[in-house]
N, C-alpha and C positions, 0 to 999 in steps of 0.2 A: 709410461702411462701415468705416473704419480706427477711428473713435472708437467705433463699437458693439462691435468686436472687443476693443478694449481695456478697455471696460466689462465685457465678459463674462469676460474672463481675470481681471480684479479680483475679480468676483463669485465665480467658481471658486476663486481663491486663498483668499477668505474662508471658502468652505463647508468645504473641506477642512482648514483650520487647519494649516498646516505646522509641525511640531514639536511638536503638541498631541495626537498620537496616544498612547493609553495603553500602557505597556510595564512587564512585570514583569522585574526584574532579579534578584531572589533571594527565596526562601522559607525560613523557619526555624521549626521543624525541616523537614526534607525528608522525614520519614516518622514515623508513630506511630500509635496506634489511633484509633478513633471517639471523639470528644469532644476530641481535642488542640487547643489554641489554636495557630494557624498565623500568624506574621507575615509579610505579603506587603510586600515593598519593591519601589518601582518609580518610574515617572513617570507625571505626569499621571492619577492615579487618582481624582481628585476627582469626585463626581457618580456614583460607582458604584451600579447598580442591583442588581447581583447577583454573588455568588460562587460559582463551579461548581466541584465536584470530579467531574470527568467530567461526568455529566448530572444529578448530585444538588446542589440548592441549600442552601447554608450560611448560618447565622446569622453576620452579620459586622458590624463597626464600623470606619469610617475614624477614623485617628487624625491623619491630615494628608494632604494631597495626595499625599504620597509612601509611606504606610502604611496597610495595612488589617489588622485582626485578624480572622481567621475561625475558627470551630468545625468541625472535620470532622463531617459528619452521619452519621447512622446508616445502614445498609445500603450503604456506600459501598467501591468497590474502588479498587485502585492506579490512578490515572489523572492527566492533565493538570489543572492548576489554571487556571480561567480567571476574569477580571475583566471585567464588562460595564459601559460607560460610555457617555454619549451621543456619544461620539467614536469609538466602535468597541470592539472586545475585544481583550484582551490575554492571552496564553498564557504559562504558565510554561514555561522553557527545557528542564524535565524533569519527570517525573512525581512526584506525592507518593504514597509507597509506604504502604499501609495494613499495619500489624502488630497486631492484635488479639492479646489474651491468650487463648490456646486453654482456659484454664480457666474462660472465660465463655460461657455459651451464647449463640449466635447472635442470638437473638430480643431480647436485652437492649437497651434503648434507647441506652445510651452504655457504651462498654467502658472508658473512662478518666475520671478525675475532671476536672472544668473548672469555670472560674468564666464565668457568663454575660457576655458582651461587650457586650451591648445593655442600657442602663440602663432601669429602670422608667420608663414615660410619666407616673407619678404620683410625688409626693414621699412616700417610705416613712415611716410613722409607727408601724410595727409589724413584727414578724418571728415566723415559725414554723418549728421544726426539723421534720424529717421523716425517716424511715428506711424501707429496703426490703429485705425479705427473701425469698429463692426458694430452691427446691430444684433441684439439678442432676440431672435425669433419666438422665444419662449414667453417673452413679456408681451402682455396685452397693449396694443397700441403701437408697438415697435415701428410701425410704419412712418411714424412721425418722429423717430429718434434722430438725434443730430449731435454732433460735436463742432464746438466754435474753437478756434485755435487763433488766440490774439498775437502771440508772439513765440519764437523758438530762439534758442541760444546754444552755441557750442563753444565751450572752453577747454582748454588744456594746461596741465601743470608742466613747467619745466623748470627744474632745479629750485622748487619752492616757489615758483612765481607763476599765477594763473594768468593766461592769455586769452582773450576772447577771439575766437576765429571766426564765427559766423553769427550775427546778431540781426534777426528778420521780424518784423512787424506786419502783421495782416497779409502775409503772402506765403504760400507753399507750392511745390511742384509735386507731382505725383501721378498715380494711376490706380485703376480698379484691377485686383489680381483675384485668381480663381480661389475659392475659399473651401471647396471641398473636392480633392484633397487640398491642404492647406498650401497655397502658393505654387500648385502643380503647374508645371509648363512654363511658369516665369514670363507670361505673354500678357501685359496689362491692356485694359480698355482705357479710354479717355475718363478722366475723373473730373466730373462737374464740380465748380466751386461757386459759392455766392459769397457776397461780402456785406457784413454787418456793419453799417456805417456808425451805429451809436456806439457799438463796443469795438470798433476797428479791429475786427476778426474775420476770419475766413470760416464759412459755414459748411461743413461737411455734413450732407443728409444721407447719413448711412441707412435708415430705414428705407429709402427709395431704391437702394440696391442692397439688400440684405444678404444676395447670393455672392457678394464680393467683398475682399478686404480692400479697405481703403487705405493705400500705404502712401505716405507722403514723405518728402525730405525737403532740406533747406532751398529756399527759393535763391539765395545767393551761391556763388560758385565755391567749390572747395578751395581751402587756402593752404598753403605750404606751411609745414611746421618751422617754427623759428630753431635756430641753433640752441643746443643743450640737451640734456637727459630728461626724456619725458617720463613723468611720474604716473599719467593717465589722463583720462580726458572726462568731461562732465556734460550732459546734456539736459536742458530744461525746455519746458513749453508751458505756456499759460493758457489752461483750456477750461471749458464749460461743458459739462456732459449731461446730456438730457436723459430721462428714464428710458431703458431699452437700448441703450448704447455703452460701449466700453473702450477704453484707450490705454495704449502701451507706448512708451518710448524706448528707443535703442540707438544704436550707433555702430558704424563700420569703420575700420582702418582701411586705408588705400595705399597703394604702393607710391603714388604722388598725386599731385594736384590736377593732373589732366589725363590720368589713365581712364580708359574706357571699360565699362562694365561688361564682364562676361568673356574678356579676352585675356587667357592665360592666368587666371585666378588673381585679378587686380585688387581685389578687397576682400576683407574677412570680418566676419561680424564680432563685436567685441563683447556684446551681451545685450540684455534688455532688462526695463524695470519690471516690477510687479504690475497687474493690471490696475488701473484706476476706474472707479464706478460712478454712477450718476451722483449728482449733487446740485441744489439750487445755487450753490456759490461757485465761484471761479477757483481753481486749484492749480497749483504747480506741479507738473509731472516731472518726474526727475529719473535719471540714469547715470551712475558713474561706476567707473571701473578703478577709481584710484584707491589704493590700499587691497586689492584684488590680486589674483595670480600673477607673478612677474617671472615667468619662466624664460 
């Protein structure tokens, strides 16, 4: 009986793995808007299956057994952050405080710029820039809100050399997508475009369809990457944003230059810029993942 008791104790000791319980020591930053990348430092975080902000699941990527990077998810309130591992759950010693910019409507997918921490499951051979324009129905006179897009450009850096892949002036392609819920169904309507001859720009009259997300992408075709190790890409747009409108830039990586959207996961979002707000001046809206996560 004594021998059996010793064996039972040994088995129990192995099962609970003393000293292997996960633990969160710190998070950085300790607050921010939806879309904020949060670095979670702790112990025994390897094998993590989920990161939760309250009850909301976040996109995340382990960088080591002691660190995870997670993106604050949409529709998240101030809450405790939890990491789920095979050896149990670890809770942050304090809450992550949500501070969304009040100028951005609640239904918007991400309130801040971010770089996707999860690498594509394929080796990208091409990329495509995109932009989003919406009206803010809380602003008086939003019905006349518009965004002018004079030019767009996508460049990528290969072994220290920047290569321009798309460079368009006064032209975009796109559609009108459901706004509530954000991009739900992914079934676009035709996007009406006007042309401002004086400024050589496309005009998106977002106030006329404030119930939709005006989502556009390059007018020119996707181009294959040249040879060499890619360090990242940068997208730019020269825009003029009227009162009652907002604008964001972003980019997707693609399996290749001819892959079709929606078939077998041929594209992966690289991230998006912060939102750009109205101004009586032309602005350069920019997103870049150069220097971001390289998993």
